[in-house]
C-alpha atoms as one frame of an Amber mdcrd trajectory, in Angstrom:
protein
   0.011  -0.128  -0.220   1.472   3.220  -1.128   1.599   6.191   1.339   2.844
   9.805   1.060   2.088  11.338   4.481   2.714  15.318   4.457   3.461  17.329
   7.579   4.579  20.512   8.609   1.987  23.010   7.119   0.321  25.766   9.303
  -0.508  29.308   9.848   2.190  31.900   9.425   2.953  35.339   9.021   4.348
  37.152   5.855   8.014  36.724   5.520   8.109  33.765   7.545   9.433  30.280
   6.688   8.065  26.849   6.923   9.385  23.521   6.176   7.184  20.724   4.941
   7.907  16.963   5.008   6.627  14.021   2.865   7.251  10.370   3.997   6.868
   7.944   1.419   6.075   4.145   1.923   5.026   1.369  -0.198   7.053   2.702
  -3.260  10.823   2.363  -4.417  11.811   5.804  -3.520  14.710   6.001  -5.747
  12.392   5.118  -9.003  10.345   8.063  -8.223  10.464  11.984  -9.347   9.267
  13.786  -6.129   7.525  16.991  -6.252   5.293  19.397  -4.289   2.163  20.627
  -5.933  -0.355  23.240  -4.368  -3.990  24.075  -4.848  -5.511  27.436  -3.697
  -9.083  28.028  -3.789 -10.913  28.457  -7.036  -7.727  27.631  -8.752  -5.951
  24.534 -10.341  -3.405  22.480  -8.816  -0.207  23.675  -9.870   3.448  22.268
  -9.613   5.628  24.213  -7.121   8.762  22.118  -7.390  10.062  18.663  -8.302
  13.266  16.757  -7.719  14.740  13.733  -9.421  16.552  11.047  -7.729  19.493
  12.476  -8.604  19.008  15.859  -7.017  18.112  17.995 -10.210  15.186  20.246
  -8.980  12.902  22.267 -11.084  10.783  25.451  -9.709   7.625  27.288 -10.462
   8.768  30.960 -11.459   6.608  32.146  -8.528   8.966  30.624  -6.008  12.252
  30.627  -7.337  14.928  32.055  -4.921  12.490  31.332  -2.129  11.484  27.710
  -1.899  13.926  24.794  -1.964  13.051  21.109  -2.550  15.316  18.200  -1.256
  15.094  14.855  -0.672  16.552  12.316   1.551  16.510   8.870   0.043  17.677
   6.873   3.179  14.577   8.151   4.691  12.353   8.110   1.758  11.432  11.662
   2.694  10.817  14.968   0.510  11.259  17.991   1.989   9.909  21.897   0.801
  11.614  24.613   2.655   9.636  27.827   1.890  11.086  30.883   2.803   9.858
  34.780   2.625   6.227  33.493   2.246   3.739  35.675   0.673  -0.107  35.852
   1.292  -0.387  34.312  -2.251   1.558  31.295  -1.084  -1.769  30.157   0.728
  -2.869  26.837  -0.741  -3.169  23.217   0.237   0.227  21.462  -0.418   0.429
  18.190  -1.997   3.206  15.563  -1.987   3.247  13.696  -5.480   5.753  10.943
  -6.465   6.021  10.294 -10.262   7.344   6.815 -11.358  10.035   6.865 -13.835
   9.657   3.412 -14.980   6.086   2.406 -14.797   4.996   6.001 -14.784   2.730
   5.633 -11.968   1.770   8.650 -10.053   0.577   8.952  -6.464  -0.426  11.776
  -4.249  -0.706  12.572  -0.520  -3.717  14.097   1.336  -2.511  17.438   1.275
  -1.234  19.990   4.221  -2.711  23.500   4.409  -0.227  26.396   4.462  -1.704
  29.787   5.308   0.135  33.000   5.006  -1.568  35.791   7.102  -0.992  38.632
   9.185
């Protein structure tokens, strides 16, 4: 049974930082590109950042320079360090695992991040 369990969301003020974690089980972690997506109310889900097994990262333009994605293959965990948060970063953040061999895709349940003063 595949599980992606996110943690670390919450309510923060503009300019503050938050780190999200996603622990994966039931998959061969190294065979998956790991990513973070977000969905704000009334908007489509969008890619925030992704990272390959080799550590190559890709970011949405809106978060470049503020967010950093990383992964610990020994712990089957992917992280999203979010700095200089803005109100427009408010969304439910979802962890995603994209298989590179069988093209399977898995999602976490999501964690809410609210940026507000």
